[in-house]
Structures are given as structure tokens and as C-alpha cells.
C-alpha positions as CSV (number, residue, x, y, z in Angstrom):
1,M,-36.9,-30.8,-90.3
2,E,-34.4,-28.0,-91.2
3,Y,-33.7,-27.3,-87.5
4,V,-33.1,-30.9,-86.5
5,F,-29.5,-31.1,-87.6
6,P,-28.2,-27.8,-86.0
7,I,-30.0,-28.6,-82.7
8,S,-28.5,-32.1,-82.7
9,L,-25.1,-30.5,-83.2
10,L,-25.8,-28.2,-80.3
11,L,-26.8,-31.2,-78.1
12,G,-23.6,-33.0,-79.1
13,F,-21.5,-30.0,-78.3
14,L,-23.1,-29.5,-74.8
15,L,-22.5,-33.2,-74.1
16,V,-18.8,-33.0,-75.2
17,V,-18.1,-30.0,-73.0
18,G,-19.4,-31.9,-70.0
19,M,-22.9,-30.6,-69.4
20,P,-25.1,-33.2,-67.6
21,I,-27.3,-35.1,-70.1
22,G,-30.6,-33.9,-68.6
23,F,-29.6,-30.2,-68.8
24,A,-28.0,-30.6,-72.2
25,M,-31.3,-32.0,-73.7
26,G,-33.3,-29.3,-71.9
27,V,-31.2,-26.5,-73.3
28,A,-31.0,-27.9,-76.8
29,G,-34.8,-28.6,-76.8
30,T,-35.5,-25.1,-75.5
31,V,-33.4,-23.4,-78.3
32,G,-35.1,-25.6,-80.8
33,L,-38.6,-24.7,-79.6
34,Y,-37.6,-21.0,-79.8
35,M,-36.4,-21.4,-83.4
36,L,-39.6,-23.2,-84.4
37,G,-42.2,-21.1,-82.8
38,G,-40.7,-18.2,-81.0
39,V,-41.1,-17.2,-77.3
40,D,-44.8,-18.1,-77.0
41,I,-44.5,-21.7,-78.0
42,M,-41.2,-22.1,-76.0
43,M,-42.6,-20.6,-72.8
44,G,-46.0,-22.4,-73.2
45,I,-44.3,-25.8,-73.3
46,L,-41.8,-25.0,-70.6
47,A,-44.6,-23.7,-68.3
48,V,-46.5,-27.0,-68.3
49,G,-44.3,-29.7,-69.8
50,P,-41.9,-30.5,-67.0
51,Y,-44.6,-30.8,-64.4
52,R,-47.0,-32.8,-66.6
53,N,-44.3,-35.3,-67.6
54,T,-43.1,-36.0,-64.1
55,A,-46.3,-35.7,-62.0
56,S,-47.0,-39.3,-62.8
57,W,-48.4,-42.1,-60.6
58,L,-46.2,-44.6,-62.4
59,L,-43.0,-42.6,-62.0
60,T,-43.3,-42.7,-58.2
61,A,-42.4,-46.4,-58.4
62,I,-38.8,-45.4,-59.4
63,P,-37.7,-43.7,-56.1
64,L,-39.6,-46.3,-54.1
65,F,-37.6,-49.2,-55.7
66,I,-34.3,-47.3,-55.3
67,F,-35.1,-46.6,-51.6
68,M,-35.9,-50.3,-51.1
69,A,-32.5,-51.2,-52.5
70,E,-30.8,-48.7,-50.2
71,I,-32.7,-50.1,-47.2
72,L,-31.5,-53.6,-48.0
73,T,-28.0,-52.3,-48.3
74,A,-28.1,-50.4,-45.1
75,S,-29.5,-53.4,-43.2
76,R,-26.8,-55.8,-44.5
77,I,-29.4,-58.2,-46.0
78,S,-27.3,-58.2,-49.2
79,S,-24.4,-59.5,-47.2
80,D,-26.5,-62.3,-45.8
81,M,-27.4,-63.3,-49.4
82,F,-23.8,-63.4,-50.4
83,R,-22.8,-65.6,-47.5
84,A,-25.6,-68.0,-48.2
85,A,-24.8,-68.2,-51.9
86,N,-21.1,-68.7,-51.1
87,K,-21.9,-71.7,-48.9
88,W,-23.9,-73.3,-51.6
89,V,-21.6,-72.6,-54.6
90,G,-18.3,-71.5,-53.1
91,H,-16.7,-75.0,-53.6
92,L,-17.3,-74.8,-57.4
93,P,-14.5,-73.5,-59.6
94,G,-14.6,-69.7,-59.2
95,G,-17.1,-70.2,-56.5
96,L,-16.7,-66.8,-55.0
97,A,-17.4,-65.2,-58.4
98,V,-20.4,-67.6,-59.0
99,A,-21.8,-66.5,-55.6
100,T,-21.4,-62.9,-56.7
101,V,-23.4,-63.5,-59.8
102,F,-26.3,-65.2,-58.1
103,T,-26.3,-62.7,-55.2
104,S,-26.5,-59.8,-57.7
105,A,-29.4,-61.6,-59.4
106,G,-31.2,-61.9,-56.1
107,F,-30.5,-58.3,-55.2
108,G,-31.7,-57.2,-58.6
109,A,-35.0,-59.1,-58.0
110,V,-35.9,-56.6,-55.3
111,S,-34.1,-53.4,-56.2
112,G,-34.2,-52.6,-59.9
113,S,-31.1,-50.4,-59.5
114,S,-27.9,-51.5,-61.3
115,T,-25.7,-48.9,-59.7
116,A,-26.9,-49.9,-56.2
117,A,-26.4,-53.6,-56.9
118,T,-22.8,-52.9,-58.2
119,A,-21.9,-50.7,-55.3
120,T,-23.3,-53.1,-52.7
121,M,-21.6,-56.1,-54.1
122,A,-18.3,-54.3,-54.6
123,R,-18.2,-53.5,-50.9
124,T,-19.3,-57.0,-49.9
125,V,-17.2,-59.1,-52.2
126,A,-13.9,-57.2,-52.3
127,P,-12.7,-58.2,-48.8
128,E,-13.6,-61.8,-49.3
129,A,-11.9,-61.9,-52.7
130,E,-8.7,-60.5,-51.2
131,K,-8.8,-63.0,-48.3
132,Y,-9.0,-66.0,-50.7
133,G,-6.4,-64.6,-53.2
134,Y,-8.7,-64.0,-56.2
135,D,-7.4,-62.0,-59.1
136,K,-8.8,-58.4,-58.6
137,G,-9.5,-57.8,-62.2
138,M,-11.4,-61.0,-62.5
139,I,-13.6,-60.6,-59.4
140,V,-14.3,-56.8,-59.8
141,G,-15.1,-57.4,-63.5
142,T,-17.6,-60.1,-62.3
143,V,-19.1,-57.6,-59.8
144,A,-19.5,-54.9,-62.6
145,A,-21.0,-57.4,-65.1
146,A,-23.3,-59.0,-62.5
147,G,-24.6,-55.6,-61.5
148,T,-26.2,-55.3,-64.9
149,L,-28.7,-58.1,-64.0
150,S,-30.7,-55.5,-62.1
151,I,-31.5,-53.9,-65.4
152,M,-33.3,-57.0,-66.7
153,I,-34.5,-58.9,-63.7
154,P,-37.7,-57.3,-62.5
155,P,-38.4,-54.9,-61.0
156,S,-36.2,-52.8,-63.4
157,V,-36.1,-49.0,-63.5
158,V,-35.2,-49.1,-67.2
159,L,-38.2,-51.4,-68.0
160,M,-40.4,-49.1,-66.0
161,V,-39.3,-46.0,-67.9
162,Y,-39.6,-47.8,-71.3
163,G,-43.2,-48.9,-70.3
164,I,-44.1,-45.3,-69.3
165,I,-42.7,-43.8,-72.5
166,T,-44.3,-46.3,-74.9
167,E,-47.4,-47.0,-72.9
168,T,-46.5,-50.7,-72.8
169,S,-47.7,-53.0,-69.9
170,I,-45.0,-52.7,-67.2
171,G,-46.2,-55.9,-65.7
172,G,-45.8,-57.6,-69.0
173,L,-42.3,-56.2,-69.4
174,F,-41.3,-57.4,-65.9
175,I,-42.5,-60.9,-66.6
176,A,-40.8,-61.0,-70.0
177,G,-37.5,-60.0,-68.4
178,I,-37.4,-63.1,-66.1
179,I,-36.2,-65.7,-68.6
180,P,-33.5,-63.4,-70.3
181,G,-32.4,-62.3,-66.8
182,L,-32.0,-65.8,-65.5
183,L,-30.3,-66.9,-68.7
184,T,-27.8,-64.1,-68.4
185,A,-27.1,-65.0,-64.7
186,I,-26.5,-68.7,-65.5
187,S,-24.3,-67.7,-68.5
188,F,-22.2,-65.3,-66.3
189,A,-21.8,-68.1,-63.7
190,A,-20.6,-70.5,-66.4
191,I,-18.1,-67.9,-67.5
192,T,-16.6,-67.6,-64.1
193,M,-16.3,-71.4,-63.7
194,I,-14.6,-71.8,-67.1
195,W,-12.3,-68.9,-66.3
196,A,-11.4,-70.5,-63.0
197,K,-10.7,-73.9,-64.7
198,L,-8.5,-72.3,-67.3
199,D,-6.6,-70.1,-64.8
200,T,-6.6,-71.6,-61.3
201,K,-4.4,-68.8,-60.0
202,S,-7.1,-66.2,-60.7
203,A,-9.7,-68.0,-58.7
204,P,-8.3,-70.4,-56.0
205,P,-10.7,-73.0,-54.6
206,I,-12.6,-72.3,-51.4
207,E,-13.4,-74.7,-48.6
208,H,-16.5,-76.9,-48.8
209,H,-19.4,-76.4,-46.5
210,S,-21.6,-79.1,-45.1
211,W,-25.2,-79.6,-46.1
212,R,-26.2,-78.6,-42.7
213,E,-24.4,-75.3,-43.0
214,R,-25.9,-74.8,-46.5
215,F,-29.5,-75.3,-45.4
216,A,-28.9,-73.3,-42.2
217,S,-27.8,-70.3,-44.4
218,L,-31.2,-70.3,-46.2
219,R,-32.8,-68.9,-43.0
220,D,-31.1,-65.6,-43.8
221,L,-32.8,-65.4,-47.2
222,W,-36.4,-65.2,-46.1
223,P,-36.6,-61.3,-46.3
224,I,-35.5,-61.3,-49.9
225,V,-37.9,-64.2,-50.8
226,L,-40.7,-62.5,-49.0
227,L,-40.2,-59.2,-50.7
228,F,-39.8,-60.8,-54.1
229,V,-43.1,-62.8,-53.7
230,F,-45.0,-59.7,-52.6
231,V,-43.7,-57.5,-55.4
232,I,-43.6,-59.8,-58.4
233,S,-46.6,-62.0,-57.6
234,G,-48.6,-58.9,-56.9
235,I,-47.8,-57.4,-60.2
236,Y,-48.2,-60.6,-62.2
237,S,-51.6,-61.5,-60.6
238,G,-52.9,-58.0,-61.2
239,A,-53.7,-57.6,-57.5
240,V,-51.7,-54.4,-57.4
241,T,-50.2,-51.9,-59.8
242,V,-46.5,-51.5,-60.2
243,T,-46.5,-48.4,-58.0
244,E,-48.5,-50.1,-55.3
245,A,-46.1,-53.1,-55.4
246,A,-43.2,-50.7,-55.1
247,A,-44.8,-49.1,-52.0
248,I,-45.5,-52.5,-50.5
249,G,-41.9,-53.7,-51.1
250,C,-40.5,-50.5,-49.7
251,F,-42.6,-50.7,-46.6
252,G,-41.8,-54.4,-46.2
253,A,-38.0,-53.7,-46.5
254,V,-38.2,-51.0,-43.8
255,F,-40.4,-53.1,-41.5
256,I,-38.2,-56.2,-41.8
257,S,-35.0,-54.3,-41.4
258,M,-36.0,-52.0,-38.6
259,V,-38.6,-54.0,-36.6
260,M,-38.0,-57.7,-37.3
261,L,-34.2,-57.9,-37.8
262,R,-33.5,-54.7,-35.7
263,R,-30.6,-53.8,-38.1
264,L,-31.8,-50.4,-39.2
265,S,-31.4,-47.4,-37.0
266,V,-33.0,-44.1,-37.5
267,K,-29.7,-42.7,-38.7
268,D,-29.3,-45.6,-41.2
269,F,-32.9,-44.9,-42.4
270,L,-32.2,-41.2,-43.0
271,S,-28.9,-42.0,-44.7
272,A,-30.7,-44.4,-47.1
273,L,-33.3,-41.7,-47.8
274,E,-30.6,-39.2,-48.6
275,R,-28.8,-41.7,-50.9
276,T,-32.1,-42.3,-52.7
277,T,-32.6,-38.6,-53.5
278,R,-29.5,-38.4,-55.7
279,P,-30.3,-41.0,-58.4
280,T,-34.0,-40.0,-58.2
281,A,-33.1,-36.3,-58.9
282,M,-30.8,-37.4,-61.8
283,I,-33.5,-39.6,-63.3
284,F,-36.2,-37.0,-63.1
285,T,-33.8,-34.3,-64.5
286,I,-33.1,-36.6,-67.5
287,I,-36.9,-37.2,-68.0
288,I,-37.7,-33.5,-68.0
289,G,-34.8,-32.6,-70.3
290,A,-35.6,-35.4,-72.7
291,H,-39.3,-34.5,-72.9
292,V,-38.4,-30.9,-73.7
293,F,-36.1,-32.1,-76.5
294,G,-38.9,-34.6,-77.5
295,Y,-41.4,-31.8,-77.9
296,F,-39.0,-30.2,-80.3
297,I,-38.5,-33.4,-82.3
298,T,-42.2,-34.0,-82.4
299,L,-42.9,-30.5,-83.8
300,T,-40.4,-31.0,-86.5
301,M,-42.3,-34.1,-87.7
302,A,-39.0,-36.0,-87.7
303,P,-40.5,-39.3,-86.4
304,Q,-43.1,-39.4,-89.2
305,A,-40.4,-38.6,-91.8
306,L,-38.2,-41.4,-90.4
307,V,-41.0,-43.9,-90.6
308,T,-41.8,-42.9,-94.2
309,F,-38.1,-43.1,-95.1
310,V,-37.7,-46.6,-93.5
311,Q,-40.9,-47.9,-95.2
312,G,-39.5,-46.8,-98.5
313,L,-36.2,-48.7,-98.1
314,D,-35.8,-52.0,-100.0
315,V,-34.6,-53.9,-96.9
316,S,-36.2,-56.5,-94.6
317,A,-37.6,-55.7,-91.2
318,G,-34.9,-57.9,-89.7
319,T,-32.2,-55.8,-91.3
320,I,-33.8,-52.6,-89.8
321,I,-33.8,-54.2,-86.3
322,F,-30.2,-55.2,-86.8
323,I,-29.2,-51.7,-87.6
324,L,-31.1,-50.4,-84.6
325,I,-29.3,-52.8,-82.4
326,I,-25.9,-51.6,-83.6
327,V,-27.0,-48.0,-83.1
328,Y,-28.2,-48.6,-79.5
329,V,-25.1,-50.5,-78.6
330,L,-22.9,-47.6,-79.8
331,L,-25.1,-45.1,-78.0
332,G,-24.8,-47.1,-74.9
333,C,-21.1,-46.7,-75.0
334,V,-21.3,-42.9,-74.8
335,M,-24.6,-41.9,-73.2
336,D,-26.7,-42.5,-70.1
337,Q,-29.1,-45.5,-70.6
338,L,-32.2,-43.7,-69.5
339,A,-31.4,-40.7,-71.6
340,I,-31.1,-43.0,-74.6
341,L,-34.5,-44.5,-74.1
342,I,-36.3,-41.2,-73.4
343,L,-34.6,-39.5,-76.3
344,T,-35.0,-42.1,-79.0
345,M,-38.2,-44.0,-78.2
346,P,-40.6,-41.2,-79.5
347,I,-38.9,-41.6,-82.9
348,V,-38.0,-45.3,-83.0
349,F,-40.9,-46.9,-81.3
350,P,-43.6,-45.9,-83.9
351,M,-41.3,-47.2,-86.6
352,V,-40.8,-50.6,-85.0
353,M,-44.6,-50.9,-84.3
354,E,-45.2,-50.2,-88.0
355,L,-42.9,-53.2,-88.8
356,G,-45.3,-55.4,-86.7
357,Y,-43.0,-56.3,-83.8
358,S,-44.2,-56.9,-80.2
359,P,-43.6,-53.8,-78.0
360,I,-42.7,-56.1,-75.1
361,W,-40.2,-58.0,-77.2
362,F,-38.6,-54.8,-78.4
363,G,-38.5,-53.4,-74.9
364,I,-36.5,-56.4,-73.7
365,L,-34.2,-56.2,-76.8
366,I,-33.4,-52.6,-76.2
367,T,-33.0,-53.1,-72.4
368,K,-30.4,-55.8,-73.2
369,T,-28.4,-53.3,-75.4
370,V,-28.7,-50.8,-72.5
371,E,-27.3,-53.5,-70.2
372,I,-24.3,-53.9,-72.5
373,G,-23.6,-50.2,-72.3
374,L,-23.2,-50.4,-68.6
375,I,-19.9,-52.4,-68.9
376,T,-18.5,-51.1,-72.2
377,P,-16.0,-48.2,-72.6
378,P,-15.8,-45.2,-72.5
379,I,-18.8,-44.7,-70.1
380,G,-19.3,-48.2,-68.5
381,M,-21.0,-46.8,-65.4
382,N,-20.8,-50.1,-63.5
383,V,-17.1,-50.4,-64.3
384,F,-16.4,-47.0,-62.9
385,V,-18.5,-47.6,-59.7
386,A,-16.8,-51.0,-59.0
387,S,-13.4,-49.5,-59.7
388,A,-13.9,-46.5,-57.5
389,I,-15.1,-48.6,-54.5
390,T,-12.4,-51.4,-54.8
391,R,-9.6,-49.1,-56.0
392,V,-8.8,-51.6,-58.8
393,P,-7.5,-49.7,-62.0
394,L,-10.1,-49.2,-64.7
395,R,-7.9,-51.0,-67.2
396,R,-8.0,-54.2,-65.2
397,V,-11.7,-54.0,-64.6
398,F,-12.5,-53.5,-68.3
399,A,-10.3,-56.5,-69.0
400,G,-12.3,-58.4,-66.4
401,V,-15.7,-57.7,-68.0
402,L,-14.6,-58.6,-71.5
403,P,-15.8,-62.2,-71.4
404,F,-19.1,-61.1,-70.0
405,V,-19.6,-58.5,-72.8
406,L,-19.1,-61.2,-75.4
407,M,-21.7,-63.4,-73.7
408,E,-24.1,-60.4,-73.6
409,F,-23.9,-60.1,-77.4
410,I,-24.6,-63.9,-77.7
411,I,-27.7,-63.5,-75.5
412,L,-28.7,-60.4,-77.4
413,A,-28.6,-62.4,-80.7
414,L,-30.6,-65.1,-79.0
415,I,-33.3,-62.6,-78.0
416,A,-33.3,-61.0,-81.4
417,Y,-33.7,-64.3,-83.4
418,F,-35.8,-66.3,-81.0
419,P,-38.5,-63.9,-79.7
420,D,-40.2,-66.7,-77.8
421,V,-37.5,-66.5,-75.2
422,V,-39.1,-63.1,-74.2
423,T,-42.8,-63.6,-75.0
424,W,-43.4,-67.1,-73.6
425,L,-44.1,-66.0,-70.1
426,S,-45.6,-62.6,-71.0
427,G,-48.1,-64.0,-73.6
428,R,-51.2,-62.8,-71.8
429,Y,-49.9,-59.2,-71.9
């Protein structure tokens, strides 16, 4: 335990000076292992740990889902979704923003990548919003907030990583995320409608579409529906594993885009493949670095000490969960979401299980705090992505996401106090 504090200070220093989180955790963990056991232990873990922790059948699902999202973006299927949603809800107050929310939810249902969803919707929505005179802060804030839906709505990369770390059923986590995800989407849509009612200048009305046009637009949605049915129903029924479902979805996206719709050229395919390698490399670097740091934490017996300390506190289990929520929200403001999970779960998860909570419920709860971190300063990755693509100042985008952040906290409280919202669908897991 005596080395935990100085190594934590080293990790903090490396992060402050700008070292990428994966490398920072790897360096800090390596120094800690050397201090604990010398060169032999350090080299023994470094020789086998990185490969053993990443050569996982389950982890191959992550690049597959990311690639599927990139294929859908390159083939402009996401644009079809937005046009269809706009024809159905565009006439509502803030209709363009409402369409953005539901399109992001649909995109999240087949991608699992929040960054990809935000970038795609920013490119798709910005020209339409400018044409209809929408307030840029409002619509780009909606894009950034709606992009977080990919974190909760299955398949989710964050839920996959949580399931792998804690050995929790990924299928159960996916099913458990459906109700909170839909609840968040509906709440976000309601916010945009209320906003438009209170400030008509920020969201001018759009023309109505006939019922014939609305039903005709549904023809463009069959690729998304087909992929969602294959991926989610396959996982839920137990017919395929998560990795097999990702592979089926990835092949389906390529086949539909390239063969059936003829929208994907070889150049587009290779470009999507290249864009997939960047977030995949980042995620795997974080996983390797966090595991090296995790080995150090495990050898110090810090998790066991923390569990013993918490068990000795004269406070309720609910109070401990409340404290954890605050800690995770604050961490989400300054750290990468996957890094938070990989770094903290080896310590926190055993403690929460000792308190008797469901691992699936806790996974959804923590994922919601991660979701909040994507749109809160100073990191707010979705805000930075949306701002960079649309060239709307960060200040205006952060102002635009504020109502959504408040709603996220309300839904977080709902999940915390009413676990059935999470566990109702996933009961058999």
C-alpha cells in the first residue's frame, strides 16, 4: 500500500503534462511494478501481460462494431435515416432537433461508437440546420448530446469493455441498456420540443410532409432494421455470441452497402477500414496500459484494503453508491471513459458485489455516468467533435448541451433508485 500514493501522483503528473492516458497508465504501472518486485517481476508481467489481455475473442467485437459504423457512414445510410426521421417528426416544435435525436438513437443501435455517431450527425445535420435557420448552439448541442446514446443503446463498446473486465454477461448488459437508452432518447426529444416552444427563433418550424411521403421514407430504413434484428436478436436469443453478432453485422453492412445499394466503392471501403484502425488502436492501448497499472494495484492489495475499509464504515450501501456516482461523474469530466472503467473496476467492482448489488445494474449505472462525461467540461469529447466539424465555438456548444446534462442526471437518479428500470428486460441474465 505504501507505493500506491506516489505512483498515483506520477500517473496524475503524466496526465497533466499531456501524455496519452494509455501510455501514462503503462508507464506509472511499470514504475510501480519495479518498486514492488524489481526487474524480474516487472519484466515478467510486461512480457506476457499486454498480449494475454488483448488476445481476446470478445475484444475482437470492438473493431468490428466500429468498422460497421464507419461503413454505414461511408454509404450514407445514416443520411437516409435522418431524412426519414425528419419527414416523420420535422413538423413538431424543434422537429429537426427531434429528428437528430432519434436518428442518433437508430445509428447507436447498430454502431456502438459515440464518436462516430456524433461526427456523422454533425456532418449530416449542420447543413440542414443552417438552411432552416436553427440556432447553431442549440442544434450542435443536440448533436453532441444525442451522440451519447450510442454509449447506452446496444451494441455499446463501453458495455462490452465493462462486461469483459467484470466477467458480466455482455448479452445481459446489452438488453439492460435498451430501456434506459430509449428513455434517454425520448427525454432528449422532449427537451428539444420544449426549447423550441419557449424560443421559437432558435428552432423555426419546418414544412409538413404528407403521410404518403412519410411511409415512402421508411423504405430507406430497411438496412438499419435488418442489421439491428440480426445483431440484437442473435445476442438475445443466444444463437450467436457478441463477437459473432458483430461479425455478422459487419459483413451485413458491407454487403448491403456495396452489393445491394451500390453506394460503397473500394476506395470508400479502404477509407472506412483506415478510420477504424485509429479508435481501435486507442482503445487497445488504453486496455494494455490500464492492465499494467491494474497488476500494480492488485499486487499492493489496495482493492482488498478498500473493501475492508468500506465494510467498516457506519454508512448504508446506498450512501456508498451515491459517493461512487459522484466520483465517477467527476472522473468523467477529466478522463477518457474507457480508461476510467479499466482503471477503477478491479478496485470498485468487488466492493460493490460485496454490498449485494446486481453487476448488470451497476454496469448500466456506471455507463450512464460515463455518458454524462462525454458532454461535460473540460473534456466533453462529443462537444469537441461536434464543435470541430461544425465550426461552432465550444462555448456555444457547451451552453447547448446544458439542458441535456441536467436531464442525464435525472435519468441517472431514476436508474439508481429504481433498479427495475434496468433489470426488467435482463432478468434471465
